[in-house]
C-alpha positions as CSV (number, residue, x, y, z in Angstrom):
1,M,81.9,-44.8,-2.3
2,T,80.2,-41.9,-3.9
3,A,76.9,-42.7,-5.6
4,Y,74.7,-40.8,-8.1
5,A,71.1,-40.3,-9.0
6,I,70.8,-39.6,-12.7
7,A,67.6,-38.5,-14.3
8,H,66.9,-38.2,-18.0
9,L,63.9,-35.9,-18.0
10,Q,61.8,-35.0,-21.1
11,P,59.7,-31.9,-20.3
12,D,57.2,-31.0,-23.0
13,S,56.6,-27.4,-21.8
14,L,57.9,-24.8,-19.5
15,P,57.7,-25.6,-15.8
16,N,54.3,-25.1,-14.2
17,Q,53.8,-24.2,-10.5
18,E,54.0,-27.9,-9.4
19,V,57.4,-28.3,-11.0
20,I,58.6,-25.1,-9.6
21,G,57.4,-26.3,-6.1
22,Y,59.4,-29.5,-6.7
23,I,62.5,-27.6,-7.6
24,D,62.1,-25.4,-4.6
25,G,61.7,-28.3,-2.2
26,I,64.1,-31.0,-3.5
27,Q,67.3,-29.8,-1.8
28,S,65.7,-30.0,1.7
29,T,64.9,-33.7,1.0
30,M,68.5,-34.3,0.0
31,D,70.2,-32.5,2.9
32,P,69.7,-35.2,5.5
33,Y,71.4,-37.7,3.2
34,G,74.4,-35.6,2.1
35,G,73.0,-35.1,-1.4
36,R,73.9,-32.3,-3.8
37,F,73.4,-31.3,-7.4
38,L,76.2,-31.8,-9.9
39,V,74.1,-31.1,-13.0
40,H,70.8,-29.2,-13.1
41,V,69.0,-27.1,-15.7
42,T,72.1,-27.3,-17.9
43,P,71.8,-27.7,-21.7
44,V,73.2,-31.0,-23.0
45,E,75.5,-31.3,-26.0
46,V,74.5,-34.5,-27.9
47,V,77.6,-35.9,-29.6
48,E,76.2,-39.4,-30.2
49,G,72.7,-40.7,-30.6
50,D,69.5,-39.0,-29.7
51,W,69.0,-37.4,-26.3
52,P,65.7,-35.5,-26.1
53,G,65.3,-33.6,-22.9
54,A,67.5,-32.8,-20.0
55,V,69.8,-34.5,-17.6
56,V,70.0,-34.1,-13.8
57,V,72.9,-35.6,-11.7
58,L,72.8,-35.7,-7.9
59,E,75.7,-36.9,-5.8
60,F,75.4,-38.8,-2.5
61,P,78.1,-40.1,-0.2
62,T,77.0,-43.7,-0.6
63,I,74.5,-45.8,-2.6
64,E,72.7,-46.4,0.7
65,A,72.3,-42.7,1.2
66,A,70.9,-42.3,-2.3
67,R,68.4,-45.1,-1.7
68,A,67.4,-43.7,1.7
69,W,66.9,-40.3,0.1
70,Y,64.8,-41.7,-2.7
71,T,62.6,-43.8,-0.4
72,S,62.3,-41.1,2.3
73,P,58.8,-39.9,3.1
74,A,59.9,-36.3,2.4
75,Y,61.0,-37.1,-1.2
76,Q,58.1,-39.5,-1.9
77,E,55.7,-36.7,-0.9
78,L,57.5,-34.3,-3.2
79,A,58.2,-36.6,-6.2
80,P,54.6,-36.5,-7.7
81,L,55.0,-32.8,-8.4
82,R,57.6,-33.8,-11.0
83,T,56.3,-37.2,-12.1
84,R,52.8,-35.8,-12.9
85,N,54.4,-33.2,-15.1
86,I,57.7,-34.4,-16.6
87,P,58.2,-37.9,-18.0
88,G,61.6,-39.4,-17.6
89,D,63.8,-42.0,-16.1
90,L,65.8,-42.0,-12.8
91,V,68.5,-44.4,-11.9
92,L,70.7,-44.8,-8.8
93,V,74.3,-45.9,-9.5
94,D,77.4,-46.5,-7.5
95,G,80.5,-44.6,-8.6
96,V,83.9,-46.1,-9.0
97,A,86.8,-46.0,-6.6
98,P,89.2,-43.0,-7.0
99,D,91.9,-45.5,-8.2
100,Y,89.6,-47.2,-10.7
101,D,91.5,-48.2,-13.9
102,P,89.4,-49.4,-16.9
103,R,92.4,-51.5,-18.1
104,A,91.9,-53.8,-15.1
105,T,88.2,-54.3,-16.1
106,A,89.3,-55.0,-19.7
107,A,91.9,-57.6,-18.4
108,A,89.2,-59.3,-16.3
109,L,86.9,-59.4,-19.2
110,R,89.6,-60.9,-21.4
111,A,90.2,-63.5,-18.8
112,G,86.5,-64.4,-18.8
113,S,85.8,-63.0,-15.3
114,V,82.5,-61.4,-14.5
115,V,83.1,-57.7,-13.6
């Protein structure tokens, strides 16, 4: 099942050379795990709440691939170029099946089942 790495980044200035190096190198860390960008350097339209900063969405073929990418030596070597310069949060999350229907989730919750 497809999985995602979602980052909410809050840069306080234009990218410096370290961040540019991170951007330049990240795809090569994702390639062995089938990762690709879905959202990157795209303005967000806030329609509810407060969302300072930017969002990045990466897609991987499985949650295991996403975890393997994140913990890989190649990414762990590159990550400090971003984390030293841009505060933010990063989560890994499994997607839903292509036939997912939220009504089934609602029915399970009504029945008292844990989803």
